[in-house]
N, C-alpha and C positions, 0 to 999 in steps of 0.2 A: 639730573640730566634729562634732556628732552628726547623725543623720538623722530625728529625731522631728519631729513637726509643730511642737512648741514651739521646738526648735532652729532650724527653718527660718524660723519667725516672728521669732526673736531676730536671726538673720543678716540678714533682710530690714530689720529696724529699724535695725541697725548700719550697713548700707550706705546706707540712704535718709535716716536722721536722724542717727545718732551721727557718721557720717564728716563731717558738715558743722557739727558743734558740738563744739568742743574740751572744754567742761565735761562734756558727757554722754558723750563718748568716754572721758574719764578714768574715769568711774564704771563704764562698760561694760568697762573693763579688768580689774576685779575678778574674779579667778578664784574660783569657788565652792569650789574645793578648798583655797584659801588662807585662813587665819585673819587674815592681816595685810592689812586693808583699806586700799586706796589712797584718800586724801582729798587731792585736789590743792589747791595754793595758787594764787593769782592769777598769780604770775610763771611757774608751770609751764603754766597754760592759755595765757598769752600766747605762750610759746615754741612750744607745739604749734600755735596758730593761725597762727604765721609758717611752720611746716613745711607746713601745709596749703595755703598760698598760693604758696610759692616752689618752683621746680624748676630744677636738682636741689637736693636738701637737702644743703648743705655748710656746717656751722655749727661754731664754736668755742663750747662750753657752758662758761662760766667762772665759774659761781656759786661763792659761798664754800662751804666744807666744811659739810655738814649740810642744804643746800638741795635735795637730791634730784636730782643730776646724773644718776645711773644710771636712775632711773625716768623722767626726762625723755627721756633717749636711747632707752629701751625703749618709751615711748609713741609716739615718732616711728617706731620700727622696726615696731611693730604697726600703726600707721596706714598706713605704706607697704605693709605686707603685705596689708591689707584693701583698700586703695585701688588699688595697682598690682601686687598679686600677687607682690611680691618673696619669694623663698624662701631665698636663700643670704646668710646674715649672718655676717661675721667679727668677733669681739670680741678685741681685742688688749689685754692688761692685764698688770700685773706679776703674777708667779707667785702671790704671796701673796694676790691678790684674786680668783683664778679661782673659788673656791667661793662667794664672795659674789655674783659675777655669775651663777653657776649658779642660786643661790636666788632672785635677783630675776627672772630669765627665767622660771623655773617660776611665780613669783608672778603673772605677767601671762599665763600659759597657753602660753608658748613651750616649744620643745624644745631644751634646751642639751646640747652634747656637748663635754666637755673633752678636749683633746689633750695627752697627757702627754710625748711624745717624738717623735723623728724618724719612727719606725715609725707613730705615730698620724697624722702628717701624710700619709704614703703612703695611709693608709686612709680619708682624707676622701672620696675618690671613691666608695668603697663606702657611705658614709653617704648620699651624695646619690643613690645608685641606688634607694633605697627611696622610696616616695611617702608623704608625711606630710600631715596635714591642716593643720598649721601650719608656719611657717618654721623652718628649722634654724639654731641659733645655734652656730657653731663657736668655742669659747673656747680661745685659745692665748696662752701667755706670750709677750710681745713679744720677749723675748731668745731664745726658742726659734724663733720665727717668722723672725727676722732671719737665722738661719743657713740657712734654706731659702727664700730669696727666690723662686727660680725655681719651686719647687713651689707656693708660696702663690700666685703670680701666674698659674698655669695654670688657676685657677678664675675663672669669671665671677661675682665677688661683686656682689650687688645693693646691699649696704650694708656699710661698714666702720665700726666704732666703735673708737676708740683712747682708752683710759683713761690717766690720769697723763700727759697729753700734754706737760707741761713738760719731760719727760725726752727729748723729740725735739728734738735740736739740730743745728746745722750741723756737717758734717765728722765725723759719727759713724755707726756702723753703723746705729743706730736711725733717724737722720735720713735716710740715703740710702734705707733700706728704705721708710719711710713716704712719702717723696717719690715713689719709683717706684710704690708701691701707689696713691697719690692720683691718679696720671696714668692709672691703668688702671681706675678705678671711677667710677660716676656719683654716688653718694651717700656722703658721709663725715661723720662726727661726731667731733670730737676733744674731749675732756674734761680740764679742769684747774682746780683751785681757785686755783692760783698760775700763771696763764698767762704773766705777764711777770716774769722773775727778774733783771731788771737789765740784760739784754743785748738791746737792741731789735732787733738783727739776727736773733737766734734767734727772737724773738717774730714778727717779720715773715716769717721763713722758714716758720713754721708757718702764718701767714695765706696766704702764697703757695701753699701746698699746697691750701688750700681755694679760692682764687681764683687760678688760674695766669695770668690776665690782668694781675695786678699787675706793675708794672715791676720790674726786677731792682735798680734803684738805691735801696737801702734808706735811704741817707742822705736822699734827697729825700722818701721816704715818711714818715720819722720826724718827723712834725708833729702838733700837737694837732688840726688841721683834718682830716687823714686819719683819725686814730683815732676822732674823733667820727662820721665818716661810716660807720665799720664797725659801730658800735653798733646792735644790733637789726636788723642785716642779715646780717653775717658773724659778729659777736661778740655773745654774750648773757651779760652779767655782772650779777648781782644780789648785793647784800649782805644780811645779816641785818637791818640797819637799814632798808633799803628795803622788805624783806618785811613787817616790823612796820608800816611806814607804810601799805603797800598793803592789808594785812589790817585796819588800824586797831585792832590789839591787839598785846600783847607775846607774839608767838608764840616769839620767842627772847629769853632774858633777857640782860642785860649780863654780860660775862665779865671777871673780874678775874684778873690774873697777879701772883704773888708769887715772888720769888726766894729760895732758901733755900741757904745755903752749908753743906755737909756735909763734915766732915773724915773721912779714912779711918782705919780701925782700925789698931792696931799690927801685928796679923796681916797685914793687907793691905799695909802699908809693908814688912814683912819679905819678903812675896812679890814685890813689885816690885823690891826691891833685889837679891834673889837672882836674879830674872829677868834684870835688867840684867847682872849679873856672869856669869851662865850664857851668855847670848847673846854677850857680848863674848868670853868664853873660846872658844866654838865658832867664831865668825867669824874669830878670830885664826888658827886652825889650819885653816881651810877656804879653798879657792879661790873666787874671786869668783862664778863661774857654776856652782858645784857644787850637787848636790842638797842637801847639808847647809846650805849658806848659805841656800838658798831656804827650807828648813824653819824656820831661825832667824828670817828676816825675816817669814815667815807668822805665826810664833808671836807675835813682837813686835807685829805689826798686830792680831792677835786680842786680845791682852791690852789694847791701847789701846781696843779696843771694849767688852769687858766681862770680868769674872772668868770668868763662865760660859762664854764663848766660848774663853778661854784654857785653861780646865781640859778642856773637850771636845777641844781640839786636842792638848793634852798627852797625854790618855788615848789618842787615836788614834795619835800618834806612837809611843808605847811599845808598843801592842798590835798595830799593823799588821805584817803578815808576808807581804808580796809579794816574790817572788824578785827579785834584782838583775838588771839587763840590762847586758851589756858595752858600753862606749863610749856610755853614756847621753847624750843631748843635752837639756838642760833649757830651751833657748831658747824652744821653742814654748809650754811652760807658763808661762814668765816673760811672754811676749807675751800669752797668754790672761788672766793675772791682773793684770798691770800696765799693759797697753796701753789699758785702758778709760779713757775720760774721766771726770771727776768725776760728770757727769750720768749716765753709764752705770753707775756704782757707787752710785746712790741707794739709800737704806735700804729702799725698797719691794721691792727685788730681793735681799733679804738671803738668802733660801733658795737662790737660784740661785748667788750668790757663795759661799755655804757649799758647795754641791755641787762647784764648781770647786776650792775649797780642800781638801775632803775627798779628792778624786781624787788631788790632788798629794801630800798627806800620805801616803795609802795607798801610792802608787807609790814614794816615796823614803825612807820611814822605815827600810827595810832597809839603807840605805847608812850608818846610824850605826854607829860602832865601839862597843866595850864602854864606853870611857871617856865617850863623848858620850852614850850611852844612860843611863849612871849619873847624869850631870849632870841630865838631864831627869827621871829617877826621883826624885831628891832634891828637885827643884823641885816635882814633883807632891805629894810628902809635906807640903810646907808649906801646901798648899791645904786640908787636912782640917779645920782650925778655921774657915776661911773658909766652907766648904761647910756646916758645922754651924750657922753663924749667918746672919742675914740680912745681905747685903753692903750696905756704906754707900751 
């Protein structure tokens, strides 16, 4: 905020008028430095209105994809900043979405800071030592943050925003971390377009984070009557169909899905056949928990993901040149890679999973003997035609 007469008048109007009118507040959010104007829909205004009335603010924002959950969360954050002077906001998100959050925070005039690694988490206290005109939004990958629970908890967060919250499940590192965090903060927003993924206990586990007064007997809570009572109090879920009805126009067009069956090319078939034979050959001559067996399993997993992933890993295996370590123990790396639950290996965390895989590949590729390395090199040669063409 500036110190000119115009700025002081605007600040006065915001506090005296806009803070009591969710529609005007949304328009006041527009940052003059941003070309992307915020034009709120009625469902977004309704959510902000509820945030103005309820304390503390602890919501599950469960709108369908494309209905503006990020802006909804940030409008609430900005409102709490101006109304209650909150300054420390933690945004937990999959790594791949950090820059998107950074851009949206700048859009509303906030100050974002992305934390890249453990050293960055140590430096959060230095960020907070400076005095800023606006709240500071610390953006951290949830899978980085969960490795530094104690350090994250040492800060008095005014608001925590958790994106892609369907990945927070019982008996996982993410679940334990967010549960512990939710017990130590006043305001928390969790966001997910798919809040219920078939397991009602995981869903209720997330709701109990928001409202710790809920009973622990999830079987008793799992009723339509209970779920109805949570709507527009704890859970805010709107669909595109509902938004069209509220706006009385086709804001969102109907979506059509068509299945297309695609056969793989002959080159791709040859690659998969050779890959299978190569991995069988290597696994036959390797011990169960050896570095070589781990490399073979990783390559098989990467190939099932995509040709590109397999080729990247093959190149890395052949080119990596880190010295061997005597009496190597691969158990920790196996645990890091394969002990994650399905939810914790969600596609949104692709970059982080890739980081783990690349570290393991770099560490163990030097354990290949000449014969094994030759098998991988021959396999890589078969990919040249696949790379030249668009894969199926």
